[in-house]
C-alpha positions in Angstrom: 80.1 137.2 128.2 78.9 133.5 127.4 79.0 134.6 123.7 82.5 136.1 124.0 83.7 133.0 125.6 82.1 130.6 122.9 83.6 133.0 120.4 86.9 132.3 121.4 86.6 128.7 121.9 85.2 128.4 118.3 88.1 130.5 117.1 90.8 128.3 119.1 89.3 125.1 117.8 89.1 126.4 114.1 92.8 127.7 114.3 93.9 124.4 115.9 92.4 122.1 113.2 93.9 124.7 110.3 97.4 124.2 112.3 96.9 120.6 112.4 95.9 120.4 108.6 99.0 122.5 107.8 101.3 120.4 109.6 100.4 117.4 107.8 100.6 118.9 104.4 104.4 119.8 105.3 105.3 116.2 105.4 107.8 115.0 103.3 106.4 114.0 99.7 107.2 110.8 98.2 109.7 111.3 95.1 109.5 109.5 91.7 112.1 107.9 90.4 111.5 106.6 86.5 113.0 103.5 85.1 113.1 103.9 81.4 114.3 101.9 78.4 117.6 103.2 76.6 120.3 101.5 74.6 122.9 100.3 75.3 122.1 98.7 78.6 118.4 98.3 78.2 117.0 99.9 81.3 118.4 103.0 83.3 117.2 105.3 86.1 116.2 108.6 84.8 117.7 111.2 87.2 117.6 115.0 86.2 117.3 114.0 82.5 120.1 111.8 82.5 120.5 108.2 82.6 122.2 106.4 85.6 122.7 102.8 86.9 122.7 103.7 90.7 120.6 106.2 92.4 120.3 107.5 96.1 117.1 108.9 97.6 116.3 110.6 101.0 112.9 109.3 102.2 110.4 107.1 100.4 110.6 106.8 96.9 108.2 105.7 94.1 109.8 103.5 91.5 107.8 103.8 88.2 108.2 101.3 85.4 108.6 102.9 81.8 110.6 100.1 80.5 109.5 97.4 78.1 109.1 94.6 80.5 108.1 93.7 84.1 110.9 94.7 86.7 112.1 92.8 89.5 113.0 94.9 92.6 115.1 92.9 95.3 116.1 93.6 98.7 117.7 91.5 101.6 114.2 90.6 102.8 111.8 90.7 100.0 111.4 90.5 96.1 108.6 92.8 94.5 107.6 93.1 90.7 106.5 96.2 89.0 104.4 95.7 85.7 104.9 98.2 82.8 103.3 101.3 83.4 103.0 100.8 87.1 104.8 101.8 90.2 105.5 100.9 93.7 106.8 102.7 96.9 109.9 101.6 98.6 111.1 102.6 102.2 114.6 102.6 103.7 116.9 99.9 102.2 119.3 98.6 99.5 117.5 97.5 96.4 118.8 95.8 93.0 116.3 96.6 89.9 116.4 94.3 87.0 114.2 93.4 84.1 112.6 90.0 84.5 114.2 87.6 82.0 117.0 90.1 81.2 120.1 89.2 79.0 123.2 88.9 80.8 124.8 92.1 79.5 121.8 94.2 80.5 122.2 96.8 83.5 121.6 95.9 87.1 120.3 99.0 88.8 121.1 99.6 92.2 119.1 101.9 94.5 119.7 103.3 98.1 116.8 104.7 100.2 117.9 106.3 103.3 
């Protein structure tokens, strides 16, 4: 009888741990949004193989800099920089992405993360 109770408790503990692990793996994954170099306009978001000046993403987003210079990401509360080849993760908010020292006719990219 004791062996049966121990077996049932062990099975419940193992199953509960697997259920917990499964629920953690189903959390929303962070999407990646690439900023690429393309003329005219210098830099663009790459969205589904097309270039765009604006992007809207649900949930957290990883912004990856594939441009030719450091990018400046500004929100209402903070300014962050992304070196070439690096990325940062952004949460809920509205952002403007521009190249550091960019020319006046280069694109200002607008990102909304909801």
